Every structure is written in structure tokens, then in C-alpha cells.
C-alpha positions as CSV (number, residue, x, y, z in Angstrom):
1,X,-6.8,-2.5,28.0
2,X,-6.8,0.9,26.3
3,X,-7.3,1.4,22.6
4,X,-3.7,2.6,22.1
5,X,-2.3,-0.4,24.0
6,X,-4.4,-3.0,22.1
7,X,-3.5,-1.4,18.8
8,X,0.2,-1.5,19.6
9,X,-0.2,-5.2,20.7
10,X,-1.8,-6.1,17.3
11,X,0.9,-4.2,15.5
12,X,3.7,-5.8,17.5
13,X,2.2,-9.3,16.9
14,X,2.1,-8.8,13.1
15,X,5.6,-7.5,13.0
16,X,7.0,-10.4,15.1
17,X,5.0,-12.9,13.0
18,X,6.3,-11.5,9.7
19,X,9.9,-11.2,11.0
20,X,9.7,-14.9,12.1
21,X,8.6,-16.4,8.8
22,X,9.2,-13.5,6.3
23,X,6.8,-15.0,3.8
24,X,5.3,-11.7,2.7
25,X,8.6,-9.8,2.7
26,X,10.5,-12.4,0.7
27,X,7.7,-12.9,-1.9
28,X,7.3,-9.1,-2.3
29,X,11.0,-8.5,-2.8
30,X,11.2,-11.2,-5.4
31,X,8.1,-9.8,-7.1
32,X,9.6,-6.3,-7.2
33,X,13.0,-7.5,-8.5
34,X,11.5,-9.6,-11.2
35,X,8.9,-6.9,-12.3
36,X,11.5,-4.1,-12.5
37,X,13.9,-6.4,-14.3
38,X,11.3,-7.2,-16.9
39,X,10.6,-3.5,-17.4
40,X,14.3,-2.8,-17.8
41,X,14.7,-5.6,-20.4
42,X,11.6,-4.5,-22.3
43,X,12.9,-0.9,-22.5
44,X,16.2,-2.0,-23.9
45,X,18.5,0.9,-24.8
46,X,15.7,3.3,-25.6
47,X,15.5,6.6,-23.7
48,X,12.1,6.6,-22.0
49,X,10.5,9.9,-21.0
50,X,9.9,10.5,-17.3
51,X,6.1,10.6,-17.8
52,X,6.1,7.0,-18.9
53,X,8.5,5.9,-16.2
54,X,6.3,7.7,-13.5
55,X,3.3,5.5,-14.6
56,X,5.5,2.4,-14.6
57,X,6.7,3.1,-11.1
58,X,3.2,3.2,-9.7
59,X,2.2,0.1,-11.6
60,X,5.0,-1.7,-9.8
61,X,3.9,-0.2,-6.4
62,X,0.2,-1.0,-7.0
63,X,0.7,-4.6,-7.9
64,X,3.3,-5.2,-5.2
65,X,0.8,-3.8,-2.7
66,X,-2.0,-6.1,-4.0
67,X,0.4,-9.1,-3.6
68,X,1.3,-8.3,0.0
69,X,-1.6,-6.5,1.6
70,X,-4.3,-9.0,0.6
71,X,-3.0,-11.5,3.1
72,X,-3.2,-9.4,6.3
73,X,-6.6,-10.7,7.3
74,X,-6.6,-13.9,5.3
75,X,-3.7,-15.3,7.4
76,X,-5.9,-14.8,10.5
77,X,-8.6,-16.9,9.0
78,X,-6.2,-19.6,7.8
79,X,-4.5,-19.9,11.2
80,X,-7.9,-19.7,12.9
81,X,-6.7,-16.9,15.2
82,X,-9.5,-14.5,14.1
83,X,-11.8,-15.9,16.9
84,X,-9.2,-15.1,19.5
85,X,-8.8,-11.6,18.2
86,X,-12.5,-11.0,18.3
87,X,-12.7,-12.1,21.9
88,X,-9.7,-10.1,23.2
89,X,-9.6,-7.0,21.1
90,X,-12.1,-4.4,20.0
91,X,-12.6,-4.1,16.2
92,X,-11.2,-0.6,16.1
93,X,-7.9,-1.7,17.6
94,X,-7.6,-4.6,15.2
95,X,-8.2,-2.4,12.2
96,X,-5.7,0.3,13.4
97,X,-3.1,-2.3,14.2
98,X,-3.4,-3.9,10.8
99,X,-3.4,-0.5,9.2
100,X,-0.2,0.6,10.9
101,X,1.5,-2.7,10.0
102,X,0.5,-2.3,6.4
103,X,1.8,1.3,6.3
104,X,5.2,0.3,7.7
105,X,5.4,-2.7,5.4
106,X,4.5,-0.8,2.2
107,X,6.5,2.3,3.1
108,X,9.6,0.2,3.5
109,X,8.8,-1.8,0.4
110,X,8.2,1.4,-1.6
111,X,11.5,2.8,-0.5
112,X,13.2,-0.3,-1.9
113,X,11.1,0.0,-5.1
114,X,12.0,3.6,-5.7
115,X,15.7,3.1,-5.2
116,X,15.8,0.1,-7.4
117,X,13.6,1.6,-10.0
118,X,15.6,4.8,-10.2
119,X,18.9,2.9,-10.5
120,X,17.7,0.5,-13.2
121,X,15.5,2.9,-15.3
122,X,17.4,6.1,-14.6
123,X,14.3,8.0,-13.7
124,X,15.2,11.7,-13.3
125,X,13.7,13.4,-10.2
126,X,14.0,17.2,-10.4
127,X,12.0,18.0,-7.2
128,X,13.0,15.4,-4.6
129,X,11.0,16.9,-1.8
130,X,7.7,16.9,-3.8
131,X,8.6,13.3,-5.0
132,X,9.0,12.1,-1.4
133,X,5.8,13.7,-0.3
134,X,4.0,12.1,-3.2
135,X,5.3,8.7,-2.3
136,X,4.4,9.2,1.3
137,X,0.8,10.5,0.8
138,X,0.2,8.0,-2.0
139,X,1.3,5.2,0.3
140,X,-1.0,6.4,3.0
141,X,-4.0,6.4,0.7
142,X,-3.1,3.0,-0.8
143,X,-2.9,1.4,2.7
144,X,-6.1,3.1,3.9
145,X,-8.1,1.5,1.1
146,X,-6.3,-1.8,0.8
147,X,-6.7,-2.7,4.5
148,X,-10.5,-2.6,4.5
149,X,-10.6,-4.4,1.1
150,X,-8.3,-7.1,2.6
151,X,-10.8,-7.5,5.5
152,X,-13.7,-7.9,3.1
153,X,-12.1,-10.5,0.9
154,X,-11.0,-12.5,3.9
155,X,-14.6,-13.5,4.3
156,X,-15.0,-14.5,0.7
157,X,-14.5,-17.9,-1.0
158,X,-12.6,-16.6,-4.0
159,X,-9.9,-14.7,-2.1
160,X,-7.2,-14.7,-4.7
161,X,-9.1,-13.1,-7.6
162,X,-11.4,-10.8,-5.7
163,X,-8.8,-8.5,-4.3
164,X,-7.7,-6.8,-7.6
165,X,-11.3,-6.6,-8.7
166,X,-12.3,-4.6,-5.7
167,X,-9.1,-2.7,-5.3
168,X,-8.7,-1.2,-8.7
169,X,-11.9,0.9,-8.9
170,X,-11.5,2.1,-5.3
171,X,-7.8,3.0,-5.9
172,X,-8.3,4.5,-9.4
173,X,-8.7,8.1,-8.2
174,X,-5.7,7.7,-6.0
175,X,-3.5,6.2,-8.8
176,X,-4.5,9.0,-11.2
177,X,-3.5,11.7,-8.7
178,X,-0.2,10.1,-7.6
179,X,0.9,9.4,-11.2
180,X,0.2,13.1,-12.1
181,X,2.0,14.3,-9.0
182,X,4.9,12.1,-9.7
183,X,5.2,13.4,-13.2
184,X,5.1,17.0,-12.0
185,X,7.7,16.4,-9.3
186,X,10.0,14.6,-11.7
187,X,9.6,17.5,-14.2
188,X,10.7,20.0,-11.5
189,X,7.4,21.6,-10.6
190,X,7.4,23.7,-7.5
191,X,6.2,21.9,-4.3
192,X,3.6,24.6,-3.7
193,X,2.1,24.0,-7.2
194,X,1.4,20.4,-6.1
195,X,-0.6,21.4,-3.1
196,X,-3.9,20.5,-5.0
197,X,-2.6,16.9,-5.6
198,X,-1.4,16.6,-2.0
199,X,-4.8,17.8,-0.7
200,X,-6.6,15.2,-2.8
201,X,-4.3,12.5,-1.5
202,X,-4.7,13.5,2.2
203,X,-8.4,13.9,1.8
204,X,-8.7,10.5,0.2
205,X,-6.8,8.8,3.0
206,X,-8.8,10.6,5.7
207,X,-12.2,9.8,4.1
208,X,-11.4,6.2,3.3
209,X,-9.9,5.5,6.8
210,X,-12.9,7.1,8.5
211,X,-15.4,5.1,6.5
212,X,-13.3,1.9,7.0
213,X,-13.4,2.4,10.8
214,X,-17.2,2.7,10.7
215,X,-17.6,-0.3,8.5
216,X,-15.0,-2.6,9.9
217,X,-16.9,-3.9,12.9
218,X,-19.7,-5.2,10.6
219,X,-17.2,-6.8,8.2
220,X,-15.1,-8.3,11.0
221,X,-17.9,-9.7,13.1
222,X,-20.0,-11.0,10.2
């Protein structure tokens, strides 16, 4: 089978599996609702500046991604389907299929997070186009790093605690950039003035994805 076909097969398998049991989706939705509700209750009636709300938004996105993306390879080990994947699909197709699934999952989740966050915290978005681009490119970088980290921890014994330990330092440059870009877009900065941030986010996603593709075979077949 071609690379494109096997990648699509992996993607379709994961989507069907998630739609069947909805374990990750339901747990993530509950996590997001509870987290944003806690933020709302802690803020009370105070008027919070957009700079602070921008940081809080990405805190919710970061921890929700950690909660969901960590299991993308762990479930293959738990269900003992990893051996079948190794025999039938090349490592590149497996990684790309998981990557696309994570991207679709987190992009849908982030859409829900942003809508709920804006409604509850009254975050003011002055430049909507720049804000959407920031969320999109930030999500791309988040998924590119999180997928390979999920593959690494699937082979470890302490799966639950290892993911945030590995993810935070790798994602720190991305988080700093997206928080700054979110602040500027909410403040009404021109989209062209955010090109430096967008270039960093795109470059981050390209570099991390390329390195991940090169390393995944060794991680997966270990």
C-alpha cells in the first residue's frame, strides 16, 4: 500500500475508535468545562486584563492537550495492537496518521475551548484574523511536539507522570510565542506585525515534525 493510503487508514482507524467509545473526547470536554469554570469562579466580578486572560487561555489549551494526546500511543500498547501496526504499516505512516488524528482532535477541542472561554471570561478579541491564525499555528506546533513525546512515553513504565515532564520544556518556546501573539491579536495589533510570531510558530512545527519523522522509527521499533 502507498504511504498516503496507509496514513489515511491509520487516521480512519483512530477516528472510528474514538467515535465508538469517546473516552478521550468526553474526558477532555469535562476537563475543559471544569477548568474554565474554576477560572471564572476565581476571577469573580473583577475585570481582568486581556494579557492575563490570554495566558490563562493557553494554560487551559496546554493542559487539555496533555490530558488527551498522551494516550494516542499508550492505547496501542494497552490493547496490544502495536505489534499488528508494526507488521502492517511503515513507521512514517503510523506517525503521520497519529499526527493528523491529534491535529483534528485538538483543533476541534481548541475551537470549543476558545468559544467557551470567550463567553465565560469575556475575553476581547480586537483582531480576529490574527487570533485565529495564532490558534491554528499554535495548535500545529503543539501537536507536532506532543505526538512524538506520546510515542516516547508509551515505552516507559511511568507513563502518567512522564508526559508533562517531557512536554513542558519542549513546548516552552511555543507557549511563550503563542501567548505573546494572542496578547497582540487581542490588543488589535495588525496581522502583518505578527508575522515574526507566525514565522516562529511555522518554523517550530516544521522542524519538530521533521525531527520526529526521523526519530520515530527508532522509538517505535525499540
